[in-house]
C-alpha positions in Angstrom: -9.4 -13.1 -63.3 -11.3 -13.7 -60.2 -14.2 -11.3 -60.7 -12.9 -8.4 -58.8 -12.5 -5.1 -60.6 -8.7 -4.0 -60.7 -8.2 -0.5 -59.2 -5.6 2.0 -60.2 -4.2 3.8 -57.2 -3.6 6.8 -59.0 -7.0 7.1 -60.2 -8.2 6.6 -56.5 -6.2 9.4 -55.6 -7.6 11.3 -58.5 -11.2 10.9 -58.0 -11.0 10.9 -53.9 -8.3 13.2 -53.0 -9.7 13.7 -49.5 -10.2 10.1 -48.8 -6.6 9.0 -48.4 -5.8 5.6 -46.6 -3.4 5.9 -43.8 -1.1 3.7 -45.8 -0.6 6.5 -48.2 0.8 8.7 -45.4 3.8 6.2 -44.5 6.4 8.4 -46.3 4.8 11.8 -45.3 2.9 12.6 -42.2 2.8 9.3 -40.1 6.5 8.8 -40.2 9.5 10.9 -41.4 12.2 9.8 -43.7 14.9 7.9 -42.3 17.7 9.6 -43.9 18.6 11.8 -46.8 21.0 11.3 -49.6 23.9 12.3 -47.5 22.7 10.1 -44.7 21.5 12.6 -42.4 18.3 12.7 -40.5 15.7 14.6 -42.3 13.4 15.5 -39.2 14.7 15.2 -35.6 12.1 13.7 -33.5 12.5 12.1 -30.0 13.4 8.3 -30.0 12.1 5.6 -27.9 14.7 3.1 -26.3 14.9 -0.3 -28.0 16.5 -3.3 -26.0 17.2 -6.7 -27.5 16.5 -9.5 -25.2 19.9 -10.7 -25.3 21.5 -7.5 -24.3 19.4 -7.5 -20.8 21.1 -7.9 -17.7 20.0 -7.9 -14.1 20.5 -4.5 -12.5 22.4 -3.6 -9.4 19.4 -1.3 -8.2 18.2 -2.2 -4.5 14.9 -4.0 -4.6 13.7 -3.4 -1.0 13.4 -0.3 1.0 12.1 -2.5 3.9 13.0 -6.3 3.2 9.9 -8.1 2.1 7.4 -5.2 3.1 8.1 -2.1 0.8 9.9 -1.9 -2.6 12.6 0.7 -3.0 10.7 2.4 -5.9 7.2 2.8 -7.3 4.0 3.8 -6.0 2.2 2.4 -2.9 -0.9 2.9 -0.7 -1.6 2.5 3.0 -5.1 2.3 3.9 -7.6 1.7 6.6 -10.5 2.9 8.4 -10.6 6.3 10.5 -8.5 5.8 13.7 -6.9 2.6 12.6 -3.4 4.0 13.2 -2.4 3.7 9.8 -0.5 7.0 9.9 1.2 5.9 13.1 2.5 3.0 11.5 3.7 4.3 8.3 5.4 7.2 10.2 7.1 4.8 12.5 8.3 2.7 9.3 9.5 5.6 7.7 11.5 7.0 10.9 13.4 3.8 11.1 14.5 4.2 7.5 15.7 7.5 8.3 17.6 6.2 11.2 18.8 3.4 9.5 17.6 0.9 12.1 15.8 -2.3 11.4 12.1 -2.4 11.5 9.7 -5.2 12.5 12.7 -7.3 12.4 13.4 -6.5 8.6 16.6 -4.6 7.3 16.0 -1.2 5.9 17.9 0.9 3.3 18.7 4.0 5.0 18.3 7.5 3.6 16.2 10.7 3.7 12.4 10.5 4.3 10.0 13.2 3.3 6.5 13.2 5.1 3.8 15.4 3.5 0.8 16.1 5.9 -2.0 18.6 5.3 -4.0 17.6 8.4 -3.4 17.5 12.1 -0.2 19.1 11.8 0.2 20.0 15.3 -0.6 16.5 16.4 2.1 15.2 13.8 4.6 17.3 15.3 4.1 15.8 18.8 4.3 12.4 17.2 7.7 13.2 15.6 9.0 14.7 18.9 7.9 11.6 20.4 9.6 9.3 18.2 13.0 11.1 18.4 12.9 11.0 22.2 11.7 7.3 22.2 14.5 6.1 20.0 17.0 8.6 21.7 18.0 10.4 18.4 17.6 13.9 19.6 20.1 16.4 18.1 21.4 13.5 15.6 20.0 15.1 12.6 18.1 12.2 11.4 17.0 12.9 7.9 13.2 12.8 8.4 11.6 15.8 6.8 8.1 17.2 7.2 6.0 19.3 4.9 3.2 20.7 6.6 1.1 21.9 3.5 -0.7 19.3 1.2 0.5 20.0 -2.6 -2.3 19.5 -5.4 -1.8 16.3 -6.8 -5.2 15.7 -8.2 -4.5 18.1 -11.2 -1.8 18.7 -13.7 -1.1 22.1 -12.2 2.7 21.9 -11.5 2.6 21.3 -7.6 4.7 18.3 -8.1 7.5 20.0 -9.8 7.4 22.8 -6.9 7.4 20.1 -4.3 10.5 18.4 -6.0 12.3 21.7 -6.3 11.7 22.7 -2.8 12.9 19.5 -1.4 16.0 19.4 -3.8 17.0 23.0 -2.4 16.5 21.9 1.4 18.3 18.5 0.7 21.3 20.4 -0.8 21.5 22.5 2.4 21.9 19.6 4.4 24.3 17.5 2.5 22.3 15.8 -0.3 21.3 12.6 1.6 19.7 10.0 -0.7 15.9 10.2 -0.6 14.3 7.0 0.0 10.6 7.7 0.3 8.0 10.5 0.0 4.8 9.9 2.0 1.7 11.8 1.2 -0.8 11.8 4.2 -3.5 11.8 3.2 -4.6 10.9 -0.6 -8.0 13.0 0.0 -6.3 16.1 1.2 -3.8 16.0 -1.9 -6.6 15.8 -4.3 -7.6 19.4 -3.9 -11.0 19.1 -5.2 -10.5 16.2 -7.6 -12.9 13.2 -7.3 -11.2 10.0 -5.9 -14.1 8.2 -7.3 -13.1 9.1 -10.9 -10.5 7.1 -12.7 -9.2 10.2 -14.5 -8.8 12.1 -11.4 -7.0 9.2 -9.5 -4.8 8.6 -12.5 -3.8 12.4 -12.4 -2.9 11.8 -8.7 -0.8 8.5 -9.6 0.9 10.3 -12.4 1.9 13.1 -10.1 3.2 10.8 -7.5 5.3 8.8 -9.9 6.9 11.8 -11.5 7.9 12.7 -7.9 9.3 9.3 -7.4 11.1 9.5 -10.7 12.8 12.8 -9.9 13.8 11.9 -6.3 14.6 8.2 -7.3 12.4 6.9 -4.4 9.2 5.3 -3.6 6.1 7.4 -3.0 3.5 6.1 -0.6 -0.1 7.6 0.0 -2.2 7.3 3.2 -5.8 6.6 2.1 -9.1 5.7 3.8 -11.0 2.5 3.2 -14.2 2.2 1.8 -17.5 1.6 3.8 -16.8 -2.0 3.6 -13.4 -2.6 4.8 -13.0 -6.1 3.4 -13.3 -4.4 -0.2 -10.3 -2.3 0.0 -9.4 1.3 -0.4 -12.0 3.8 -0.9 -12.6 5.4 -4.4 -11.8 4.4 -8.0 -10.3 0.9 -8.7 -7.9 2.6 -10.8 -6.0 3.0 -7.6 -5.6 -0.7 -7.1 -4.4 -1.1 -10.5 -1.6 1.4 -10.1 0.1 0.4 -7.0 3.2 -1.6 -6.6 2.5 -2.4 -3.1 -0.5 -1.9 -0.8 -1.2 -2.1 2.8 -4.5 -2.5 4.8 -4.6 -1.5 8.4 -7.3 -2.7 10.9 -7.9 -1.9 14.4 -8.7 -4.2 17.1 -9.5 -3.8 20.7 -6.0 -3.7 22.1 -3.8 -4.0 18.7 -4.1 -3.1 15.1 -3.1 -5.6 12.1 -1.2 -4.6 9.1 -1.6 -6.7 6.1 0.1 -6.8 2.5 -2.9 -6.9 0.3 -0.9 -6.5 -2.9 2.7 -6.7 -3.9 3.5 -6.4 -7.7 7.1 -8.4 -7.5 6.5 -10.4 -4.5 4.1 -12.5 -2.6 1.2 -10.5 -0.7 -0.4 -11.8 2.3 2.2 -11.0 4.8 0.7 -9.5 8.3 1.7 -8.3 11.6 0.2 -6.6 14.8 1.2 -3.4 16.5 -0.2 -1.2 19.1 0.4 2.3 20.5 2.9 3.0 23.4 2.1 6.5 25.1 4.9 8.8 25.4 4.8 11.9 27.9 6.4 14.8 26.0 5.7 17.2 29.0 4.5 16.6 32.5 1.6 18.6 33.7 1.2 20.6 36.9 -0.7 23.4 38.4 -0.1 25.9 35.6 1.2 23.6 32.8 -0.8 21.2 30.9 0.5 17.7 30.3 1.4 16.9 26.6 1.2 13.2 25.5 1.7 11.6 22.1 2.4 8.0 21.2 4.7 5.7 19.1 3.7 2.6 17.2 5.2 -0.8 18.9 5.4 -3.9 16.8 4.0 -6.7 18.9 4.0 -9.7 16.5 6.6 -9.6 13.7 5.5 -10.0 10.0 5.0 -13.5 8.9 5.3 -15.2 5.6 2.7 -17.0 3.8 3.1 -20.7 2.9 2.6 -21.2 -0.7 2.0 -25.0 -0.4 -0.8 -24.3 2.1 -2.4 -21.8 -0.2 -2.1 -24.2 -3.1 -3.8 -27.1 -1.1 -6.8 -24.9 0.0 -7.8 -24.3 -3.7 -10.2 -21.6 -4.8 -11.0 -18.4 -2.9 -13.1 -18.4 0.1 -16.7 -17.0 -0.2 -17.0 -13.3 1.4 -18.6 -14.3 4.7 -16.4 -17.2 5.4 -13.3 -15.0 4.5 -14.7 -12.1 6.8 -15.1 -15.1 9.6 -11.4 -16.0 9.1 -10.3 -12.3 9.6 -12.6 -12.1 12.8 -10.8 -15.3 14.1 -7.3 -13.9 13.3 -8.0 -10.6 15.1 -9.4 -12.3 18.2 -6.6 -15.0 18.6 -4.1 -12.1 18.2 -5.8 -10.3 20.9 -7.0 -13.0 23.2 -5.3 -16.2 22.1 -3.5 -18.3 24.6 -1.3 -21.5 24.8 -3.4 -24.4 26.0 -1.9 -26.8 28.2 -3.4 -30.3 29.2 -5.6 -30.6 26.1 -4.0 -33.0 23.9 -6.3 -32.2 21.0 -5.0 -28.4 20.7 -1.6 -28.1 19.2 0.9 -26.7 21.9 2.6 -24.5 19.3 -0.4 -22.5 18.6 -2.5 -19.8 20.3 -5.9 -20.8 20.7 -9.2 -18.8 21.5 -11.9 -19.9 23.8 -15.1 -20.5 21.9 -17.1 -18.1 24.2 -14.7 -15.3 23.7 -15.5 -15.1 20.0 -19.0 -13.7 20.1 -17.9 -10.3 21.0 -15.7 -10.1 18.0 -18.4 -11.1 15.7 -20.4 -8.2 16.7 -17.5 -5.9 16.9 -16.1 -6.7 13.3 -19.5 -6.7 11.7 -19.9 -10.6 11.0 -23.2 -10.5 12.9 -26.0 -9.3 10.7 -28.4 -7.0 12.7 -30.9 -7.3 10.0 -31.7 -11.1 10.5 -32.5 -13.3 13.3 -30.1 -14.7 16.0 -31.2 -18.3 14.5 -30.0 -17.2 11.0 -26.7 -15.6 12.3 -25.9 -18.9 14.2 -26.7 -21.0 11.1 -24.4 -19.0 8.9 -21.7 -19.1 11.6 -22.1 -23.0 11.7 -21.9 -23.1 7.9 -18.8 -20.8 7.6 -16.9 -22.7 10.5 -17.4 -26.0 8.7 -16.1 -24.6 5.7 -12.8 -23.3 7.2 -12.5 -26.6 9.0 -12.9 -28.6 5.9 -10.7 -26.4 3.8 -8.0 -26.6 6.6 -7.9 -23.1 7.8 -8.8 -23.7 11.3 -8.9 -26.2 13.8 -11.2 -26.7 16.8 -12.4 -28.7 19.7 -15.6 -28.2 21.7 -13.9 -25.4 23.5 -11.3 -23.9 21.5 -10.5 -22.3 17.8 -7.1 -21.9 16.4 -5.5 -21.0 13.1 -3.6 -23.5 10.9 -0.2 -22.5 9.4 -0.6 -19.8 6.7 -4.4 -19.6 7.4 -4.7 -15.8 7.2 -2.0 -15.2 4.4 
């Protein structure tokens, strides 16, 4: 005997019939019997699939909607500040998917695209007309469909089912082209009173989007706003960040905007590219007719891949202010960089920025702190610049700055 009092299970059940351990429920409430004496299932319940590791195979499902930039399925977000041109960029990418044309130099998987917009509807119609004229596809029935009413995806109210059924009925009327993407522009307009700062409300939105994606066998992309601090990502609950398969950020410069892949679940993030708007006249004006204009997105710098070796060499992440300075330099060089001739200290294959050109970008992009003195700002700039130089992100001479390979990925 080890000093413990033996317990009779039957006496426990008799004395305490209301305090039953969960283990006593194995053959009753918790799990149904596997089979009766005749080998038949005693109680029918839905079963979960079980896959043995040796039975797994690589599927034939397509991986990319836009090679290296957007996966073929899942849930994604494109975010940026107001007027950053994020909707122009996504609409242009989706229009190329519908046309089956390469976008930003990348192959696409052609098919139908549904673009849901609940704000600026008339303006978005003009953008679509501008795209079909610019790309010379008028009358060719490119399967780009617009839904001019935002569904309620912030609650479990059934709007996801209504939207899917409406789309299936229309798609059936045009020959059932395969659906490749559904864009929801914007997330906020489709929340319908739900709070984007609350995790459970954002989770409801994501769940609705994922059900739409599963039903139509496509990726669902939401357009969203950045927070007050653009460098900290999309606005609202961070439950959104944890739910995405892909996330693009868009930032506007003086003459162009920059898109960056901030997150990619099954591939490397960090790829970035630049674009600008190309004006399109839809109707010429006159004495009695007002001119109507719109614009289309034009890629001016193709997506560039990150350099894993460079990232590994540079070690731990940069501090926030140094990282912001690096972004400022990237924007400035994208817009005002030039090839330097006659200076053997500046690599000829890079675009470099004159030192005197950096100041206005420091102010424009929020690097300069208005609450401190000019001397303190200059001291911080000197410290952050030295860190970027030591870590190999940038190069410099007394007159020039430039980015080293993979610096902004």
